[in-house]
Structures are given as structure tokens and as C-alpha cells.
C-alpha positions in Angstrom: 15.4 -33.5 -16.9 15.1 -30.7 -19.4 18.2 -29.3 -21.3 18.9 -25.7 -20.4 19.9 -23.2 -23.0 22.3 -20.3 -22.4 20.7 -17.2 -20.9 18.7 -15.0 -23.2 19.9 -11.4 -23.7 18.5 -8.7 -21.4 16.1 -6.8 -23.7 14.5 -4.8 -20.9 17.7 -3.4 -19.2 15.7 -2.0 -16.3 13.5 0.1 -18.6 10.2 -0.5 -16.8 8.1 2.3 -18.4 6.1 0.7 -21.0 3.7 2.6 -23.3 1.2 -0.1 -24.1 -0.3 -3.3 -22.7 1.1 -6.7 -23.7 4.5 -5.4 -24.9 6.5 -6.6 -21.9 5.6 -9.3 -19.4 7.8 -10.2 -16.5 7.6 -13.4 -14.5 8.9 -14.9 -11.3 8.0 -17.7 -8.9 7.8 -17.8 -5.1 7.1 -20.5 -2.5 4.9 -19.9 0.5 4.5 -22.0 3.6 0.8 -22.7 4.4 -0.9 -24.7 7.1 -1.2 -27.6 4.6 2.4 -27.4 3.3 4.3 -25.4 0.7 2.5 -23.6 -2.2 4.5 -22.7 -5.3 3.2 -19.7 -7.2 4.6 -18.5 -10.6 3.2 -15.1 -11.6 3.2 -13.2 -14.9 2.8 -9.4 -14.7 1.9 -7.1 -17.6 4.5 -4.5 -17.1 2.4 -1.7 -18.6 -0.5 -2.2 -16.1 1.7 -3.5 -13.3 -1.0 -6.1 -12.8 -1.1 -9.9 -12.7 -1.7 -11.2 -16.2 -1.5 -14.9 -15.3 -0.6 -17.3 -12.5 -0.5 -20.9 -11.6 0.0 -22.7 -8.3 0.8 -26.2 -7.0 2.0 -28.0 -3.9 4.9 -29.3 -6.0 7.5 -27.3 -7.8 7.2 -28.9 -11.2 9.2 -27.4 -14.0 5.9 -27.2 -16.0 4.3 -24.9 -13.4 5.7 -21.6 -14.8 4.7 -22.8 -18.3 1.2 -23.3 -17.0 1.1 -19.7 -15.9 2.5 -18.5 -19.2 -0.1 -20.6 -21.1 -2.9 -19.0 -19.0 -1.7 -15.5 -20.0 -1.4 -16.5 -23.6 -4.9 -18.0 -23.7 -6.5 -15.0 -21.9 -4.6 -12.1 -23.3 -3.7 -13.3 -26.8 -0.7 -11.0 -27.2 0.8 -10.2 -30.6 4.1 -11.6 -31.7 7.1 -9.6 -30.5 6.0 -9.4 -26.8 9.1 -9.6 -24.6 8.9 -12.1 -21.7 11.5 -11.1 -19.1 12.7 -13.3 -16.1 15.8 -14.0 -14.2 17.9 -17.0 -15.1 15.8 -19.6 -13.3 16.4 -23.0 -14.8 12.9 -23.5 -16.2 12.9 -20.3 -18.2 16.1 -21.5 -19.9 14.8 -24.9 -20.6 14.2 -26.1 -24.1 10.5 -26.6 -23.4 10.0 -23.1 -22.1 11.9 -21.5 -24.9 9.9 -23.6 -27.4 6.7 -22.3 -25.8 7.9 -18.7 -26.2 9.0 -19.2 -29.8 5.8 -21.0 -30.8 3.8 -17.9 -29.6 6.2 -15.3 -31.1 7.4 -14.1 -27.7 11.0 -12.9 -27.2 12.9 -14.2 -24.2 14.8 -11.7 -22.0 16.7 -12.4 -18.9 18.6 -10.5 -16.2 21.2 -12.2 -14.0 20.3 -15.1 -11.6 18.0 -14.1 -8.8 17.4 -10.6 -10.2 14.0 -10.8 -12.0 
């Protein structure tokens, strides 16, 4: 089990008007029932474009699933250091592994309260 850090400060503070691409990304995960079972889908949105920047999906809710979505966005978009990644306080976004991924890529973590992405 991954160790969880304390919540990151809320750098977005409900200011959703962004003036350029790849300045603020937001992320959340949902689960959907399908005919073949559950599908877990983490999504990363570029807040400027209000469009999906990256995603991942799996039949299991592994803690690495949101990290796979973030890695997809990093590989495809190649954002500059200083990009804010905002989420709620879901456990995986507070994990050491997730925070290390953000830090290694120069991203700043931001969190709102639990369940309020």
C-alpha cells in the first residue's frame, strides 16, 4: 500500500478561466457498469480547452490507473514546468508515487476537499 501525504494546497480556488493551454489540468476518476463488468476511467482535462488531454481505463481500480492517464498526457502534450494539476483528495493523488510523478515532471499539485474535484 502506498503512503499518503497530506493534501496539497488548493491553488485553483475555483478560478476556472485559464488564459493558455497546459497551465492547469484537472483530473477525476469514475466507474461505469458495462455488460462485461465495471470499467474504471480516470480522465485529465486541459482546463483552458475544456477538453480531454489524457485518459486511461481498466476493469480493475488499480492505484496506478490515474498515473497512467497522467503519463499519457505528459507524453502527448509535453507541458512546461509549473503546470498545476488539480484533483480532489482521492487517495491515489496524495500517494507518494503520484506526488513523485508530478514533481519529476515539474507539475504543481493542487487539491480541493474530498469528493469535490
